[in-house]
N, C-alpha and C positions, 0 to 999 in steps of 0.2 A: 358694293350693291349698285347696280345701274337702271334706273327706270327705262325701261322701252317703249315706254306711252308716251315717252316724251326726249327720246334721245336717240336718232337715228342711228348713230353710230354705234350704239351699243344692238342696235336691229341687226346692222349689218355684221358684226362680231359674232352675235348667237348662232347666225347662221353659216358665217362662211368660219368659222375658228370649233365651235361645236356642233355643228351641224344640229341646229336644233331650230326650231320654232313654235317651239312650245312652252310655256312659263307656267311654273317656276322654274328656271336652269341653272342649279348649284353647281359652284366650283368648292372643290376645295382639294388644295393642292393641281394634284393632278386628275384627281376622280371628276368628272362630269356626273352630273344625277339628273334625268330630265321626269319633270312634276317631281310629286312630292311624297316620299317614303320615309315616313318618321323616325323606322328601327333602322333602315339606312342610314340615314341624316347623322342619326348618332353614332352608328359606328364611322362613318369619318369622320366623325368629329373627332373620335377616341384615340383614331390612328397617328 
């Protein structure tokens, strides 16, 4: 877990690598979830 409020390199990675300017941005393996969707998160974690 990285804290974009205090880690500027985390912000740069969030934008450059994941094309996201939102939090939460959750990465599970190669899957990226922008925003919070509990059902999708559960699916990602079970895969």
